[in-house]
C-alpha positions in Angstrom: 211.5 151.8 28.1 209.0 154.4 29.0 209.0 157.8 30.7 207.8 156.3 34.0 210.6 153.7 34.1 213.2 156.3 33.4 211.8 158.6 36.1 211.9 155.7 38.6 215.5 154.8 37.5 216.8 158.4 38.0 215.1 158.9 41.3 216.6 155.6 42.7 220.1 156.6 41.4 219.9 160.1 43.0 218.4 158.8 46.3 220.9 155.9 46.6 218.1 153.8 48.1 214.9 152.1 46.9 213.2 153.0 50.1 214.0 156.7 49.8 213.1 156.7 46.1 209.7 155.1 46.8 209.0 157.7 49.4 209.8 160.5 47.0 207.7 158.9 44.2 204.8 158.1 46.6 204.6 154.5 45.5 205.2 151.2 47.4 208.7 149.9 47.4 207.9 146.5 46.1 206.2 148.1 43.1 209.2 150.2 42.5 211.5 147.2 42.7 209.4 145.3 40.2 209.3 148.2 37.7 213.1 148.5 37.8 213.6 144.8 37.5 211.4 144.8 34.3 213.5 147.6 32.9 216.7 145.6 33.5 215.1 142.6 31.9 214.1 144.6 28.8 217.7 146.0 28.5 219.2 142.6 29.4 221.7 144.2 31.8 221.9 145.2 35.4 221.6 148.9 36.2 222.4 148.8 40.0 224.8 147.2 42.3 222.5 146.2 45.2 224.4 146.3 48.6 223.1 145.7 52.1 222.7 149.4 52.9 223.2 151.4 49.7 223.0 150.8 46.0 225.2 152.2 43.3 225.0 152.4 39.5 226.7 149.8 37.4 228.7 150.9 34.4 225.6 150.3 32.2 223.6 152.4 34.6 226.1 155.3 34.4 225.7 155.3 30.7 221.9 155.1 30.8 221.4 157.9 33.3 223.1 160.4 31.0 220.6 159.6 28.3 217.7 159.3 30.7 218.2 162.8 32.1 218.4 164.3 28.6 215.2 162.5 27.6 213.2 163.7 30.6 214.4 167.2 30.1 213.3 167.1 26.5 209.9 165.8 27.5 209.6 168.8 29.9 210.8 171.2 27.2 208.1 169.8 24.9 205.4 170.2 27.6 206.4 173.9 28.1 206.4 174.5 24.4 202.9 173.0 23.9 201.5 174.9 26.9 202.8 178.1 25.4 201.1 177.3 22.1 197.8 177.0 24.0 198.3 180.5 25.2 199.6 179.9 28.7 199.9 183.2 30.5 202.2 182.2 33.3 205.8 181.0 33.2 209.0 180.8 35.2 212.5 182.0 34.8 215.0 180.0 36.8 218.2 182.0 37.0 221.6 181.2 38.5 223.9 184.1 39.5 227.1 184.5 41.4 226.8 186.2 44.8 228.2 189.6 43.9 226.0 190.0 40.8 223.0 188.8 42.7 223.5 191.5 45.3 224.6 194.5 43.1 223.7 193.9 39.5 220.5 192.0 39.2 218.1 193.5 41.8 217.3 196.4 39.5 216.8 194.1 36.5 214.7 191.7 38.4 212.4 194.3 39.9 212.0 196.0 36.5 211.2 192.7 34.8 208.7 191.7 37.4 206.9 195.1 37.0 206.6 194.6 33.3 205.6 190.9 33.5 203.8 190.5 36.9 202.4 187.0 36.0 205.8 185.5 35.5 207.7 183.8 38.4 211.4 184.5 39.0 213.4 182.0 40.8 216.9 183.2 41.7 219.7 180.8 42.8 222.9 182.3 44.1 225.9 179.9 43.7 229.4 179.6 42.4 229.8 179.5 38.6 230.9 175.9 38.7 227.7 174.9 40.4 225.7 177.2 38.0 227.3 175.5 35.0 226.4 172.0 36.3 222.8 173.1 37.2 222.3 174.4 33.7 223.6 171.1 32.2 221.3 169.1 34.6 218.2 171.2 33.6 217.9 172.6 37.1 218.3 176.2 35.8 217.2 177.8 32.5 219.7 180.6 32.5 222.9 181.2 34.4 225.8 183.7 34.7 229.2 182.2 34.2 232.6 183.4 33.1 232.9 183.5 29.3 236.1 181.6 29.5 234.3 178.7 31.3 231.8 178.0 28.5 231.6 174.2 27.7 230.5 173.0 24.3 227.1 171.9 25.6 226.2 175.5 26.6 225.5 178.6 24.5 225.9 182.1 25.9 225.7 185.8 25.1 228.0 188.4 26.7 226.5 190.1 29.7 229.1 192.5 31.2 232.8 193.1 31.8 233.8 194.1 35.3 237.1 194.8 37.0 238.3 192.8 39.9 240.1 195.0 42.5 241.8 194.5 45.9 239.4 195.6 48.7 240.7 196.9 52.0 239.5 199.1 54.9 240.3 202.8 54.6 242.9 202.4 57.4 244.8 199.7 55.7 248.4 200.4 54.5 247.3 199.7 51.0 244.5 202.2 51.0 246.6 205.1 49.7 248.4 203.1 47.0 247.4 203.8 43.3 247.7 200.0 42.6 248.9 196.8 44.2 250.9 193.9 42.8 249.8 190.3 43.1 252.8 189.7 45.4 251.6 192.5 47.7 248.1 191.2 47.7 248.9 187.6 48.5 251.3 188.6 51.3 248.2 189.7 53.3 245.8 187.7 55.3 242.8 187.1 53.0 239.1 186.4 53.3 237.9 184.5 50.2 234.9 182.9 48.7 235.1 179.1 48.6 236.4 177.3 45.5 233.9 177.2 42.7 233.2 180.9 42.7 234.5 182.7 39.6 236.7 185.2 41.4 238.2 182.6 43.7 239.0 180.3 40.8 240.6 183.2 38.9 242.8 184.1 41.9 243.8 180.5 42.4 245.0 180.5 38.8 247.0 183.7 39.4 248.8 182.1 42.3 249.6 179.0 40.2 250.8 181.2 37.3 253.0 183.4 39.5 254.0 180.7 41.9 252.6 182.5 44.9 251.0 181.2 48.0 247.7 182.4 49.4 247.3 183.2 53.1 243.6 182.5 53.5 242.5 183.4 57.0 238.7 183.2 56.4 236.8 181.3 53.8 233.0 181.8 53.4 230.3 182.1 50.7 228.5 184.9 52.7 229.3 188.2 51.0 228.1 190.3 54.0 230.5 188.4 56.3 233.4 189.1 53.8 232.6 192.8 53.8 232.4 192.9 57.6 235.7 191.1 58.0 237.4 193.7 55.6 235.8 196.7 57.4 237.0 195.4 60.8 240.6 195.0 59.3 240.9 191.2 60.0 241.7 190.5 56.3 241.5 191.9 52.8 239.9 190.4 49.7 239.4 190.9 45.9 235.9 191.7 44.7 234.2 193.2 41.6 234.6 196.9 41.6 230.8 197.3 41.5 230.7 196.1 45.1 232.8 199.0 46.4 230.6 201.5 44.5 227.7 200.5 46.7 229.3 199.7 50.0 230.7 202.4 52.4 233.8 201.8 54.5 235.7 200.0 51.8 238.6 201.1 49.6 239.1 199.6 46.1 242.6 199.4 44.7 243.3 198.1 41.1 246.0 195.5 40.5 249.2 196.5 38.7 248.1 194.1 36.0 244.4 195.1 35.6 242.0 192.2 36.0 238.8 192.4 33.8 236.4 189.5 34.0 234.0 188.8 31.1 230.7 187.4 32.2 228.1 185.8 30.1 224.5 184.6 30.5 224.3 180.9 29.4 221.8 178.2 28.6 221.8 174.6 27.4 222.6 174.3 23.7 220.0 171.7 23.1 217.5 173.1 25.7 214.3 174.9 25.1 214.1 178.6 26.1 210.6 179.3 27.1 208.7 182.5 26.3 209.5 183.7 29.8 213.2 183.0 29.4 213.3 184.8 26.1 211.5 187.7 27.5 214.0 187.9 30.3 216.9 187.8 27.9 215.4 190.6 25.8 214.8 192.7 29.0 218.5 192.3 30.0 219.6 193.4 26.6 217.4 196.4 26.7 218.6 197.3 30.2 222.3 197.0 29.1 221.7 199.2 26.0 220.3 202.0 28.3 223.3 201.9 30.6 226.4 204.0 29.8 228.6 202.3 27.3 231.5 201.7 29.6 232.2 198.5 31.5 230.2 197.7 34.6 
């Protein structure tokens, strides 16, 4: 096996087709087929089920692809490390953040970091924490924000912030004058929610299961501005991090009777390589948090 063969193998598996894989790799399809056939001969086992229209991995292929992805990621880590030893001045931080943090917590950090390190590139991906976790494991992201409770063994993390989740309604809603609301009151209302896979939706789903409550979801969207608009126009209510209501007019935040505090962490692959750019970003976040007031965000 060599790196080229493993690259071909992964591209075919992800494309589901030799034709599409050959186009992505910019090589002729017959050459790609020959290369994979040689790999299968070396291993003395088939890696693909070859159908008329689509191919699929065999059991042996499923086992190999896990190792192949790790090998290619380690090769890329080594390339970055060697480039840094030669004094490479440029680098990239690939960061995954949930929508609310991307809109209300990270802009100040990102702008400050870019001002200090103008030659470094920042790539920000907004997604649900389940997707962020998987992208970290796949090597698509260097750093990602997830719930501390969702940390798998293959990731390492450092605490980032603790934030309260509150019910969010329009100022004219019946709940707006209440000092707090129960889960029963909240779930009795029509709701606008993020889709499953986002940390606050996953938490509320677990609350429903624990308390044997049923959600009345009228709207489901991953677009935070749409959620805020629906709340303001009194079509539904939601639950968001308290930091959102501090920055958005026309919303009323009400704590739950049982206060909900979510602990969020910034995570990375346990066996991955954190580049100089990634480490500089981590140190910048730590310094930023130290200069904030010592209470929860």
